[in-house]
Each structure stands twice: as C-alpha cells, then as structure tokens.
KOLLUMSE-249151 format. One record per residue: z, x, y of N, C-alpha, C in turn. Coordinates in Angstrom, 1 decimal, m for minus. Each point is the difference from the previous one (the first is absolute). Layout:
% KOLLUMSE-249151
+--------+--------+--------+--------+--------+--------+--------+--------+--------+
!    n.w !    n.u !    n.v !   ca.w !   ca.u !   ca.v !    c.w !    c.u !    c.v !
+--------+--------+--------+--------+--------+--------+--------+--------+--------+
!      Z !      X !      Y !      Z !      X !      Y !      Z !      X !      Y !
...
+--------+--------+--------+--------+--------+--------+--------+--------+--------+
//
This chain:
% KOLLUMSE-249151
+--------+--------+--------+--------+--------+--------+--------+--------+--------+
!    n.w !    n.u !    n.v !   ca.w !   ca.u !   ca.v !    c.w !    c.u !    c.v !
+--------+--------+--------+--------+--------+--------+--------+--------+--------+
!    9.7 !   m7.1 !  m12.5 !   m0.5 !   m1.2 !    0.3 !   m1.2 !   m0.5 !   m0.9 !
!    0.0 !   m1.1 !   m0.4 !   m1.0 !   m0.6 !   m0.9 !   m0.8 !   m1.1 !    0.8 !
!   m1.2 !    0.2 !    0.4 !   m0.7 !   m1.0 !    0.8 !   m0.2 !   m1.2 !   m0.6 !
!    0.0 !   m0.2 !   m1.2 !   m0.1 !   m1.2 !   m0.8 !    1.1 !   m0.9 !    0.0 !
!    1.2 !    0.8 !    0.0 !    1.3 !   m0.7 !   m0.3 !    0.7 !   m0.1 !    1.5 !
!   m0.1 !    1.1 !    0.7 !    0.9 !    0.0 !    1.2 !   m0.9 !   m0.5 !    1.3 !
!   m1.1 !   m0.2 !   m0.1 !   m0.8 !   m0.6 !    1.1 !   m0.2 !    1.0 !    1.1 !
!   m0.3 !   m0.6 !    1.2 !   m0.5 !    0.9 !    1.3 !    1.1 !   m0.1 !    0.9 !
!    0.7 !    1.2 !    0.3 !    1.1 !   m0.1 !    1.0 !   m0.5 !   m0.2 !    1.4 !
!    0.7 !   m0.6 !    0.8 !   m0.4 !   m0.2 !    1.4 !    1.2 !    0.3 !    0.9 !
!    1.1 !    0.7 !   m0.6 !    1.1 !    0.4 !    0.8 !    0.6 !    1.1 !   m0.9 !
!    0.9 !    0.8 !    0.8 !    1.0 !    1.0 !   m0.7 !    1.3 !    0.0 !    0.6 !
!    0.8 !    0.6 !   m0.7 !    1.4 !    0.0 !    0.4 !    0.3 !    1.3 !    0.7 !
!    0.5 !   m0.1 !    1.3 !    0.4 !    1.2 !    0.6 !    1.4 !   m0.2 !    0.5 !
!    0.9 !    0.9 !   m0.4 !    1.5 !   m0.1 !    0.4 !    0.5 !   m1.3 !   m0.1 !
!   m0.3 !   m0.8 !   m1.1 !    0.5 !   m1.3 !   m0.2 !   m0.7 !   m1.2 !    0.6 !
!   m1.0 !    0.4 !    0.9 !   m0.8 !   m1.1 !    0.6 !   m1.3 !   m0.1 !   m0.7 !
!   m0.6 !   m1.3 !   m0.1 !   m1.3 !   m0.2 !   m0.6 !   m1.1 !    0.0 !    1.2 !
!   m0.7 !    1.0 !   m0.1 !   m1.0 !    0.3 !    1.3 !   m1.5 !   m0.3 !   m0.5 !
!   m0.6 !   m0.9 !    0.5 !   m1.5 !   m0.2 !   m0.3 !   m0.9 !    1.3 !    0.2 !
!   m0.8 !    0.1 !   m1.0 !   m0.9 !    1.3 !    0.2 !   m1.5 !   m0.6 !    0.0 !
!   m0.7 !    0.7 !    0.7 !   m1.4 !   m0.3 !    0.0 !   m0.8 !    0.2 !   m1.4 !
!   m0.5 !   m1.0 !   m0.6 !   m0.6 !    0.2 !   m1.2 !   m1.6 !    0.1 !    0.0 !
!   m0.5 !   m0.2 !    0.9 !   m1.6 !    0.0 !    0.0 !   m0.6 !    1.3 !   m0.3 !
!   m1.0 !    0.2 !   m0.8 !   m0.5 !    1.2 !   m0.5 !   m0.7 !    0.7 !    1.1 !
!   m0.2 !   m0.6 !    1.2 !   m0.4 !    0.8 !    1.2 !    1.0 !    0.7 !    0.5 !
!    1.2 !   m0.4 !    0.0 !    1.2 !    0.9 !    0.3 !    0.1 !    1.4 !   m0.6 !
!   m0.3 !   m0.1 !   m1.3 !    0.2 !    1.1 !   m0.9 !   m1.2 !    0.9 !    0.4 !
!   m1.1 !   m0.5 !    0.3 !   m1.0 !    0.8 !    0.3 !    0.2 !    0.7 !    1.3 !
!    0.3 !   m0.7 !    1.0 !    0.5 !    0.6 !    1.3 !    1.0 !    1.1 !   m0.1 !
!    0.9 !   m0.3 !   m1.0 !    1.1 !    1.0 !   m0.2 !   m0.6 !    1.3 !   m0.4 !
!   m0.8 !   m0.1 !   m1.1 !   m0.6 !    1.3 !   m0.5 !   m0.8 !    0.7 !    1.1 !
!   m0.8 !   m0.8 !    0.7 !   m0.6 !    0.5 !    1.1 !    0.7 !    0.9 !    1.1 !
!    1.1 !   m0.8 !    0.2 !    1.0 !    0.4 !    1.0 !    0.6 !    1.5 !   m0.4 !
!    0.5 !    0.0 !   m1.2 !    0.8 !    1.1 !   m0.6 !   m1.1 !    1.3 !   m0.1 !
!   m1.3 !   m0.3 !   m0.1 !   m0.9 !    1.1 !   m0.2 !   m0.5 !    0.6 !    1.4 !
!    0.4 !   m0.9 !    1.1 !   m0.4 !    0.5 !    1.3 !    0.6 !    1.3 !    0.6 !
!   m0.7 !    1.1 !    0.0 !    0.7 !    1.2 !    0.4 !    0.4 !    0.1 !    1.4 !
!   m0.4 !   m0.9 !    0.8 !    0.4 !   m0.1 !    1.3 !    1.4 !   m0.3 !    0.3 !
!    0.7 !   m0.7 !   m1.0 !    1.2 !   m0.7 !    0.1 !    1.2 !    1.0 !   m0.5 !
!    1.0 !    0.0 !    0.6 !    1.2 !    0.7 !   m0.5 !    0.6 !   m0.8 !   m1.1 !
!    0.8 !    0.7 !   m0.9 !    0.9 !   m0.7 !   m0.8 !    0.9 !   m1.2 !    0.5 !
!    0.4 !    0.3 !    1.3 !    0.9 !   m1.0 !    0.6 !   m1.0 !   m1.1 !    0.3 !
!   m1.0 !    0.1 !    0.6 !   m1.1 !   m1.0 !    0.3 !   m0.4 !   m0.8 !   m1.2 !
!    0.0 !    0.6 !   m1.1 !   m0.4 !   m0.6 !   m1.2 !    1.0 !   m1.0 !   m0.4 !
!    1.4 !    0.7 !    0.0 !    1.1 !   m0.8 !   m0.4 !    0.0 !   m1.3 !    0.9 !
!    0.0 !    0.1 !    1.2 !    0.0 !   m1.1 !    1.0 !   m1.1 !   m1.2 !   m0.4 !
!   m1.4 !    0.6 !   m0.2 !   m0.9 !   m0.9 !   m0.2 !    0.1 !   m0.7 !   m1.4 !
!    0.4 !    0.7 !   m1.1 !    0.3 !   m0.5 !   m1.2 !    0.9 !   m1.3 !    0.0 !
!    1.1 !    0.3 !    0.7 !    1.0 !   m1.0 !    0.1 !   m0.4 !   m1.2 !    0.8 !
!   m0.9 !    0.3 !    0.9 !   m0.5 !   m1.3 !    0.8 !   m1.2 !   m0.5 !   m0.6 !
!   m0.6 !    0.5 !   m0.8 !   m1.1 !   m0.6 !   m1.0 !    0.6 !   m0.9 !   m0.9 !
!    1.0 !    0.4 !   m0.8 !    0.6 !   m0.8 !   m1.1 !    1.1 !   m1.0 !    0.4 !
!    0.6 !    0.4 !    1.1 !    1.1 !   m0.9 !    0.4 !    0.1 !   m0.2 !    1.6 !
!   m1.2 !   m0.8 !    0.3 !   m0.4 !   m0.3 !    1.4 !    1.2 !   m1.0 !    0.8 !
!    0.7 !   m0.6 !   m0.9 !    1.1 !   m0.9 !    0.6 !    1.4 !    0.5 !   m0.2 !
!    0.1 !    1.2 !   m0.3 !    1.4 !    0.6 !   m0.1 !    0.1 !    1.3 !    0.8 !
!    1.2 !    0.3 !    0.4 !    0.4 !    1.0 !    0.9 !    0.9 !    1.0 !   m0.7 !
!   m0.5 !    1.2 !   m0.4 !    1.0 !    1.0 !   m0.7 !    0.5 !    1.1 !    1.0 !
!    1.0 !   m0.3 !    0.6 !    0.7 !    1.0 !    0.9 !    1.3 !    0.8 !   m0.5 !
!    0.2 !   m0.2 !   m1.3 !    1.0 !    0.6 !   m0.8 !   m0.6 !    1.0 !   m1.1 !
!    0.5 !    1.2 !    0.1 !   m0.6 !    1.0 !   m0.7 !    0.0 !   m0.3 !   m1.6 !
!    1.0 !   m0.6 !   m0.5 !    0.1 !   m0.5 !   m1.4 !   m1.0 !   m1.0 !   m0.2 !
!   m0.1 !   m1.1 !    0.8 !   m0.8 !   m1.0 !   m0.2 !   m1.5 !    0.4 !   m0.1 !
!   m0.4 !    0.9 !    1.0 !   m1.3 !    0.6 !    0.1 !   m0.3 !    0.8 !   m1.5 !
!    0.9 !    0.8 !   m0.4 !   m0.2 !    0.7 !   m1.1 !   m0.1 !   m1.1 !   m1.3 !
!    0.8 !   m1.1 !    0.0 !   m0.2 !   m1.0 !   m1.0 !   m1.3 !   m0.6 !    0.0 !
!   m0.3 !   m0.4 !    1.3 !   m1.3 !   m0.7 !    0.2 !   m1.3 !    0.8 !   m0.4 !
!    0.2 !    1.4 !    0.2 !   m1.2 !    0.8 !   m0.4 !    0.0 !    0.2 !   m1.4 !
!    1.1 !    0.0 !   m0.7 !   m0.1 !    0.0 !   m1.6 !   m0.6 !   m1.2 !   m0.6 !
!    0.4 !   m1.2 !    0.6 !   m0.5 !   m1.2 !   m0.4 !   m1.6 !   m0.1 !    0.3 !
!   m0.2 !    0.6 !    1.3 !   m1.7 !    0.1 !    0.3 !   m0.7 !    0.6 !   m1.1 !
!    0.5 !    1.3 !   m0.3 !   m0.7 !    0.7 !   m1.0 !    0.0 !   m0.7 !   m1.4 !
!    1.2 !   m0.7 !   m0.2 !    0.0 !   m0.6 !   m1.3 !   m1.1 !   m1.2 !    0.0 !
!   m0.1 !   m0.8 !    1.0 !   m1.0 !   m1.0 !    0.1 !   m1.4 !    0.7 !    0.0 !
!   m0.2 !    1.0 !    0.7 !   m1.3 !    0.8 !    0.1 !   m0.5 !    0.4 !   m1.6 !
!    1.1 !    0.4 !   m0.8 !   m0.2 !    0.5 !   m1.5 !   m0.1 !   m1.2 !   m0.8 !
!    0.0 !   m1.3 !    0.4 !   m0.3 !   m1.2 !   m0.8 !    1.2 !    0.0 !   m0.9 !
!    1.3 !    0.3 !    0.4 !    1.2 !    0.0 !   m0.8 !    0.1 !    1.0 !   m1.1 !
!   m0.7 !    0.9 !    0.0 !    0.0 !    1.2 !   m1.0 !    0.9 !    1.1 !    0.4 !
!    0.8 !    0.7 !   m0.9 !    0.8 !    0.9 !    0.4 !   m0.7 !    1.2 !    0.8 !
!    0.8 !    0.8 !    0.8 !   m0.7 !    1.1 !    0.6 !   m0.2 !    1.2 !   m1.1 !
!   m0.8 !    0.9 !    0.3 !   m0.1 !    1.1 !   m1.1 !    1.1 !    0.8 !   m0.1 !
!    0.2 !    0.4 !   m1.1 !    1.3 !    0.7 !   m0.2 !    0.0 !    1.4 !    0.6 !
!    1.2 !    0.4 !    0.6 !    0.1 !    1.3 !    0.8 !   m0.6 !    1.2 !   m0.7 !
!   m1.0 !    0.6 !    0.7 !   m0.6 !    1.2 !   m0.7 !   m1.2 !   m0.3 !   m0.7 !
!   m0.3 !   m1.3 !   m0.3 !   m1.3 !   m0.4 !   m0.6 !   m1.2 !    0.5 !    0.8 !
!   m0.9 !    0.7 !   m0.6 !   m1.0 !    0.3 !    0.6 !    0.1 !    1.2 !    1.0 !
!    1.2 !    0.7 !    0.1 !    0.2 !    0.9 !    1.1 !   m1.0 !    1.1 !   m0.3 !
!   m0.3 !    0.7 !    1.2 !   m1.0 !    1.0 !   m0.1 !   m1.4 !   m0.4 !   m0.3 !
!   m0.2 !   m1.2 !   m0.1 !   m1.5 !   m0.6 !   m0.2 !   m0.4 !   m0.8 !    1.0 !
!   m1.3 !   m0.1 !    0.3 !   m0.6 !   m0.9 !    0.8 !   m1.0 !   m0.8 !   m0.5 !
!   m0.1 !   m1.4 !    0.1 !   m0.9 !   m0.9 !   m0.5 !   m0.8 !   m0.6 !    1.2 !
!   m1.3 !    0.4 !    0.2 !   m0.6 !   m0.7 !    1.1 !   m0.1 !   m1.4 !   m0.2 !
!    0.1 !   m0.8 !    1.2 !   m0.3 !   m1.4 !   m0.2 !   m1.4 !   m0.4 !   m0.5 !
!    0.0 !   m1.0 !   m0.9 !   m1.4 !   m0.4 !   m0.6 !   m0.6 !   m1.2 !    0.7 !
!    0.7 !   m0.5 !    1.1 !   m0.7 !   m1.1 !    0.8 !    0.7 !    0.0 !    1.3 !
!   m0.7 !   m0.6 !    1.0 !    0.7 !   m0.3 !    1.3 !   m0.5 !   m1.4 !    0.4 !
!    1.0 !   m0.6 !    0.5 !   m0.4 !   m1.4 !    0.5 !   m0.6 !    0.0 !    1.3 !
!    0.0 !    1.2 !    0.7 !   m0.7 !    0.1 !    1.2 !   m1.5 !    0.4 !   m0.4 !
!   m0.2 !    1.0 !   m0.8 !   m1.4 !    0.5 !   m0.2 !   m0.8 !   m0.8 !   m1.0 !
!    0.8 !   m0.7 !   m1.0 !   m0.6 !   m0.7 !   m1.0 !    0.1 !   m1.6 !    0.1 !
!    0.2 !   m0.5 !    1.3 !    0.4 !   m1.3 !    0.3 !   m1.2 !   m0.9 !   m0.5 !
!   m1.3 !    0.3 !    0.3 !   m1.1 !   m0.9 !   m0.5 !   m0.1 !    0.0 !   m1.4 !
!    0.1 !    1.2 !   m0.6 !    0.0 !    0.0 !   m1.6 !    1.2 !   m1.0 !   m0.7 !
!    1.2 !    0.3 !    0.7 !    1.0 !   m1.0 !   m0.6 !   m0.3 !   m1.4 !    0.3 !
!   m0.4 !   m0.3 !    1.1 !   m0.4 !   m1.5 !    0.3 !   m0.9 !   m0.4 !   m1.0 !
!   m1.3 !    0.8 !   m0.2 !   m1.0 !   m0.5 !   m0.8 !    0.6 !    0.0 !   m1.5 !
!    0.9 !    0.9 !   m0.4 !    0.4 !   m0.1 !   m1.5 !    0.8 !   m1.3 !   m0.1 !
!    1.0 !   m0.4 !    0.9 !    0.9 !   m1.0 !   m0.2 !   m1.0 !   m1.5 !   m0.1 !
!   m1.1 !    0.1 !    0.9 !   m1.0 !   m1.3 !    0.0 !   m0.6 !    0.1 !   m1.3 !
!   m0.4 !    1.2 !   m0.5 !   m0.8 !    0.0 !   m1.2 !    0.7 !   m0.4 !   m1.3 !
!    1.3 !    0.3 !    0.2 !    0.8 !   m0.1 !   m1.3 !    0.7 !   m1.2 !    0.0 !
!    0.6 !   m0.6 !    1.1 !    0.9 !   m0.9 !    0.0 !   m0.5 !   m1.2 !    1.0 !
!   m1.2 !    0.1 !    0.6 !   m0.5 !   m0.8 !    1.2 !    1.1 !   m0.2 !    1.1 !
!    0.8 !    0.9 !    0.2 !    1.1 !    0.1 !    0.9 !   m0.7 !    0.6 !    1.4 !
!    0.1 !   m0.8 !    1.2 !   m0.6 !    0.7 !    1.2 !    1.3 !    0.5 !    0.7 !
!    0.2 !    1.3 !    0.0 !    1.1 !    0.7 !    0.5 !    0.0 !   m0.2 !    1.7 !
!   m1.2 !   m0.4 !    0.6 !    0.0 !   m0.1 !    1.4 !    0.5 !   m1.3 !    0.4 !
!    0.0 !   m1.1 !   m1.0 !    0.6 !   m1.2 !    0.4 !    1.3 !   m0.4 !   m0.8 !
!    0.2 !    0.5 !   m1.1 !    1.1 !   m0.6 !   m1.0 !    1.2 !    0.9 !    0.4 !
!    1.2 !   m0.7 !   m0.2 !    1.2 !    0.7 !   m0.1 !    0.5 !    0.3 !   m1.4 !
!    0.5 !    1.2 !   m0.2 !    0.5 !    0.4 !   m1.1 !    1.3 !    0.7 !    0.1 !
!    1.0 !   m0.1 !   m0.9 !    1.2 !    0.7 !    0.1 !   m0.4 !    1.3 !   m0.7 !
!    0.9 !    1.1 !    0.9 !   m0.4 !    1.4 !   m0.2 !    0.1 !    0.3 !   m1.7 !
!    0.9 !   m0.6 !   m0.7 !    0.0 !    0.3 !   m1.5 !   m1.0 !   m0.7 !   m0.7 !
!   m0.6 !   m1.3 !    0.5 !   m1.2 !   m0.4 !   m0.7 !   m1.2 !    0.8 !    0.2 !
!   m0.1 !    0.5 !    1.3 !   m1.2 !    0.8 !    0.4 !    0.0 !    1.4 !   m0.9 !
!    1.2 !    0.6 !   m0.2 !    0.1 !    1.2 !   m0.7 !   m0.3 !   m0.3 !   m1.5 !
!    0.4 !   m1.1 !   m0.6 !   m0.1 !   m0.3 !   m1.4 !   m1.5 !   m0.2 !   m0.3 !
!   m0.7 !   m0.6 !    1.0 !   m1.5 !   m0.3 !   m0.1 !   m0.7 !    1.2 !    0.2 !
!    0.4 !    0.9 !    0.9 !   m0.8 !    1.3 !    0.2 !    0.2 !    0.8 !   m1.3 !
!    1.1 !    0.2 !   m0.5 !    0.1 !    0.7 !   m1.3 !   m0.9 !   m0.5 !   m1.1 !
!   m0.2 !   m1.2 !    0.0 !   m0.8 !   m0.8 !   m1.0 !   m1.7 !    0.0 !    0.2 !
!   m0.3 !    0.5 !    1.1 !   m1.4 !   m0.1 !    0.4 !   m0.9 !    0.6 !   m1.1 !
!   m1.0 !   m0.6 !   m0.3 !   m0.9 !    0.4 !   m1.2 !   m0.7 !    1.4 !    0.4 !
!   m0.2 !    0.8 !   m1.0 !   m0.8 !    1.2 !    0.2 !   m1.4 !    0.0 !    0.7 !
!   m0.6 !   m1.2 !   m0.2 !   m1.3 !    0.0 !    0.5 !   m0.1 !   m0.3 !    1.5 !
!    1.2 !   m0.2 !    0.6 !    0.0 !   m0.2 !    1.5 !   m0.1 !    1.5 !    0.7 !
!   m0.9 !   m0.1 !    1.0 !   m0.1 !    1.3 !    0.7 !    1.1 !    0.8 !    0.5 !
!    1.2 !   m0.6 !    0.3 !    1.2 !    0.7 !    0.3 !    0.5 !    0.7 !   m1.1 !
!   m0.1 !   m0.6 !   m1.2 !    0.6 !    0.6 !   m1.2 !   m0.8 !    1.1 !   m0.4 !
!   m1.3 !   m0.1 !    0.2 !   m0.9 !    1.1 !   m0.4 !    0.4 !    1.3 !    1.0 !
!    0.1 !   m0.3 !    1.3 !    0.2 !    1.0 !    1.0 !    1.3 !    0.7 !   m0.4 !
!    1.1 !   m0.8 !   m0.3 !    1.2 !    0.5 !   m0.4 !    0.0 !    1.1 !   m1.2 !
!   m1.0 !   m0.6 !   m1.0 !   m0.2 !    0.9 !   m1.1 !   m0.7 !    1.3 !    0.3 !
!   m1.0 !    0.0 !    1.1 !   m0.6 !    1.2 !    0.4 !    1.1 !    1.0 !    0.6 !
!    0.8 !   m0.6 !    0.8 !    1.1 !    0.7 !    0.7 !    1.0 !    0.8 !   m1.0 !
!    0.2 !   m0.7 !   m1.0 !    1.3 !    0.4 !   m0.9 !   m0.7 !    0.7 !   m1.3 !
!   m1.1 !   m0.1 !   m0.4 !   m0.7 !    0.6 !   m1.2 !    0.3 !    1.5 !    0.0 !
!    0.7 !    0.5 !   m1.2 !   m0.1 !    1.4 !   m0.2 !   m1.2 !    0.6 !   m0.8 !
!   m0.4 !    1.1 !    0.6 !   m1.4 !    0.6 !   m0.5 !    0.3 !    1.1 !   m1.0 !
!   m0.2 !   m0.3 !   m1.2 !    0.4 !    1.1 !   m1.0 !   m1.0 !    1.1 !    0.0 !
!    0.3 !    1.2 !   m0.4 !   m0.9 !    1.1 !    0.1 !   m1.2 !   m0.2 !   m0.9 !
!    0.0 !   m0.6 !   m1.0 !   m1.1 !   m0.2 !   m0.8 !   m0.9 !   m1.2 !    0.2 !
!    0.2 !   m0.7 !    1.2 !   m0.8 !   m1.1 !    0.5 !   m1.4 !    0.5 !    0.2 !
!   m0.9 !   m0.8 !   m0.4 !   m1.5 !    0.5 !    0.3 !   m0.3 !    0.1 !    1.5 !
!   m0.9 !    1.0 !    0.4 !   m0.1 !    0.4 !    1.3 !   m0.5 !   m1.2 !    0.8 !
!   m0.9 !   m0.9 !   m0.4 !   m0.5 !   m1.0 !    0.8 !    1.0 !   m1.2 !    0.2 !
!    0.9 !   m0.1 !   m1.1 !    1.0 !   m1.1 !    0.1 !    1.2 !    0.6 !    1.1 !
!    0.2 !    1.3 !    0.0 !    0.9 !    0.5 !    0.9 !   m0.4 !    0.0 !    1.4 !
!   m1.3 !    0.3 !    0.3 !   m0.6 !   m0.1 !    1.3 !    0.1 !   m1.4 !    0.4 !
!   m0.2 !   m1.0 !   m0.7 !   m0.1 !   m1.3 !    0.3 !    1.7 !   m0.4 !    0.6 !
!    0.9 !    0.3 !   m0.9 !    1.4 !   m0.2 !    0.4 !    0.5 !    0.7 !    1.2 !
!   m0.6 !    1.3 !    0.2 !    0.5 !    0.7 !    1.2 !   m0.6 !   m0.7 !    1.2 !
!   m1.2 !   m0.4 !   m0.2 !   m0.8 !   m0.7 !    1.1 !    0.7 !   m1.3 !    0.4 !
!    0.5 !   m0.7 !   m0.9 !    0.7 !   m1.3 !    0.3 !    1.3 !    0.4 !    0.6 !
!    0.7 !    1.0 !   m0.5 !    1.3 !    0.3 !    0.6 !   m0.1 !    0.4 !    1.5 !
!   m1.1 !    0.7 !    0.3 !   m0.2 !    0.4 !    1.4 !   m0.4 !   m1.3 !    0.7 !
!   m0.8 !   m0.7 !   m0.5 !   m0.5 !   m1.1 !    0.7 !    1.1 !   m1.3 !    0.4 !
!    1.1 !    0.0 !   m0.8 !    1.0 !   m1.1 !    0.1 !    1.3 !    0.7 !    0.3 !
!   m0.1 !    1.3 !    0.4 !    1.3 !    0.6 !    0.3 !    0.7 !   m0.6 !    1.1 !
!    1.3 !    0.0 !    0.0 !    0.9 !   m0.6 !    1.0 !    0.7 !    1.3 !    0.7 !
!    0.3 !   m0.5 !    1.3 !    0.7 !    1.0 !    0.9 !    1.4 !    0.2 !   m0.7 !
!    0.7 !    1.1 !    0.1 !    1.3 !    0.3 !   m0.4 !    1.0 !   m0.9 !    0.7 !
!    1.0 !   m0.5 !   m0.7 !    0.9 !   m0.9 !    0.7 !    1.4 !    0.3 !   m0.7 !
!    1.0 !   m0.4 !    0.8 !    1.3 !    0.4 !   m0.6 !    0.4 !   m1.1 !   m1.1 !
!    0.7 !    0.5 !   m1.0 !    0.3 !   m0.8 !   m1.2 !    1.1 !   m1.1 !    0.3 !
!   m0.1 !   m1.2 !   m0.2 !    1.2 !   m0.9 !    0.1 !    1.3 !    0.4 !   m0.4 !
!    0.0 !    0.6 !   m1.5 !    1.2 !    0.4 !   m0.3 !    0.8 !    1.0 !    0.8 !
!   m1.0 !    0.9 !    0.6 !    0.7 !    1.1 !    0.8 !    0.5 !   m0.6 !    1.3 !
!   m0.7 !   m1.1 !    0.5 !    0.4 !   m0.5 !    1.2 !    1.2 !   m0.8 !   m0.3 !
!    0.2 !   m0.7 !   m0.9 !    1.3 !   m0.6 !   m0.4 !    1.2 !    0.8 !    0.0 !
!   m0.1 !    1.3 !   m0.5 !    0.8 !    1.1 !    0.0 !    0.5 !    0.4 !    1.4 !
!   m1.2 !    0.3 !    0.6 !    0.2 !    0.5 !    1.5 !    0.8 !   m1.1 !    0.9 !
!   m0.4 !   m1.2 !   m0.2 !    0.7 !   m1.0 !    0.8 !    1.5 !   m0.3 !   m0.3 !
!    0.2 !    0.1 !   m1.3 !    1.4 !   m0.1 !   m0.5 !    0.7 !    1.1 !    0.5 !
!   m0.5 !    1.4 !   m0.1 !    0.8 !    1.1 !    0.5 !    0.3 !   m0.2 !    1.3 !
!   m1.0 !   m0.5 !    0.7 !    0.3 !   m0.2 !    1.6 !    1.1 !   m0.6 !    0.3 !
!    0.3 !   m1.2 !   m0.7 !    1.1 !   m0.9 !    0.2 !    1.4 !    0.8 !   m0.4 !
!   m0.1 !    0.5 !   m1.1 !    1.1 !    0.5 !   m0.8 !    0.5 !    1.3 !    1.0 !
!   m1.0 !    0.7 !    0.6 !    0.3 !    1.3 !    0.5 !    0.1 !   m0.3 !    1.7 !
!    0.3 !   m1.2 !    0.4 !    0.2 !    0.0 !    1.5 !   m0.7 !   m0.7 !    0.8 !
!   m1.1 !   m0.8 !   m0.6 !   m0.9 !   m1.0 !    0.8 !    0.7 !   m1.0 !    0.6 !
!   m0.2 !   m0.5 !    1.0 !    0.7 !   m0.9 !    0.9 !   m0.8 !   m1.3 !    0.2 !
!   m0.1 !   m1.1 !   m1.2 !   m0.6 !   m1.0 !    0.0 !    0.2 !   m0.7 !    1.4 !
!    1.2 !   m0.3 !    0.6 !    0.2 !   m0.7 !    1.2 !   m0.7 !    0.5 !    1.1 !
!    0.0 !    1.2 !    0.2 !   m0.9 !    0.6 !    1.2 !   m1.4 !   m0.2 !   m0.3 !
!   m0.4 !    0.4 !   m1.1 !   m1.4 !   m0.1 !   m0.6 !   m0.6 !   m1.4 !    0.2 !
!    0.8 !   m1.3 !   m0.1 !   m0.6 !   m1.1 !    0.0 !    0.4 !   m0.5 !    1.4 !
!    0.5 !    0.7 !    0.9 !    0.2 !   m0.6 !    1.2 !    1.2 !   m0.9 !    0.1 !
!    1.0 !    0.2 !   m1.0 !    1.1 !   m0.9 !    0.0 !    1.1 !    0.6 !    0.7 !
!    1.2 !   m0.7 !   m0.1 !    1.3 !    0.5 !    0.4 !    1.0 !    0.3 !   m1.0 !
!    1.3 !    0.2 !    0.3 !    1.1 !    0.2 !   m1.1 !    0.4 !   m1.3 !   m0.7 !
!   m0.7 !   m1.2 !    0.2 !    0.7 !   m1.2 !   m0.5 !   m0.4 !    0.2 !   m1.5 !
!    0.8 !   m0.6 !   m1.0 !   m0.3 !   m0.1 !   m1.3 !   m1.4 !   m0.6 !   m0.3 !
!   m0.6 !    0.4 !   m1.2 !   m1.3 !   m0.6 !   m0.4 !    0.2 !   m1.4 !   m0.1 !
!   m1.0 !   m0.7 !    0.4 !    0.0 !   m1.5 !   m0.2 !   m1.5 !   m0.4 !    0.1 !
!   m0.3 !   m1.1 !   m0.8 !   m1.3 !   m0.6 !    0.1 !   m0.3 !   m0.7 !    1.3 !
!   m1.2 !    0.2 !    0.4 !   m0.4 !   m0.7 !    1.4 !    0.1 !   m1.7 !   m0.2 !
!    0.3 !   m0.7 !    1.1 !    0.1 !   m1.5 !   m0.2 !   m1.3 !   m0.6 !   m0.3 !
+--------+--------+--------+--------+--------+--------+--------+--------+--------+
//
C-alpha cells in the first residue's frame, strides 16, 4: 500500500463482505497495550482485538474470524507485508518505546514537531504512524529511543559508556510480548482448533455483520 496513492482505508473485506474498521490511532494504542497485558489469555486477546477493531460486526464463523484477524493485523501493520517466515528467528529485539510508559514524551513530541494535540485531535492510525516515524531527532522521545537502542562498542570512551549505560537504566522499559509473536500465536490458535463462536459468545449461525 502507498499512503500517497491509495489513501487511508476505513474498511476491509472479510469473506466477500466490506466491514468498517476502527481507524483512530487510539485504537491502535489500546490494541498494543492489550496484547502486552500478561493477565489476558490468547483467547481473551483475540476476542478483545476483534471487538476493538470491529465493534459493529459479529464473527461467529471460524473462517470469518480467521480472515478478520488477518485483516486486523494487515491494518495494524499499515498495509505492509508480514515478516517473512523465519526472519529474525532465534533473536529477540527489545521494544524501543511504549505507548503506555512514553505517553507524555510522545504527546510532547507531536506538539513540538507538528503542533498536533493528540489529546484532542483525531488521526488515522496510518497517519499517526507515519508522523511518528518522521519525528525529529531533537524531540525527547527520539532521544530516549536512541538511548535504548544504541550499541556500545568495546572501544567507546569510559565516560561516554557510563553516560549511555545510565540513560539505558533510566529509560528502561519493562519486558513485553512482541506483536509479531502475538500475531503468530493468535493465528495458530484459530488454525489449531480455537472456537471463535464460543469465544465471542455467539451461536452456530453463519458470520454476519451486526445491524
């Protein structure tokens, strides 16, 4: 997908039906916070994810729920293809920011760079992510991301190393489950016998959008 050419989607196709999808950036943030919640099971995360993005639809058919989940992650990835199978296998990359723990820094950065008040304005998730990626390096959130991700070479001067090590400790994030891993887990859940009808409190009727 090309944001400049294709525009901002507000619906997806699920089993031949056009289904509206929640586009507000807050939904994407709530989604990330929800999937990183260790108190929720994968089944609970699946149900909550579908309810967040498709509040006016009822997925009581396993195939429809599977397709809806695929479209959900496609939308969350801003139309980008999923990572290739096996890419990054055996390695773990810690998150460089958190919408929960870095909320104030992100808010301040958007206001500093774009004069966008995230507490008041509505932004499409794809708009929000594009603007986030382009935040200037002098915003505090980008400095913090730099501290968290910087590699410390062996030959770095001692005082400089001590500074970065201190910054890494100061701005360290609690560990959380990777979104890519969760996508794999939830997809496997459906493929290997998950029951969306029971999960969503539905019955045996075919999937249909709510009136």
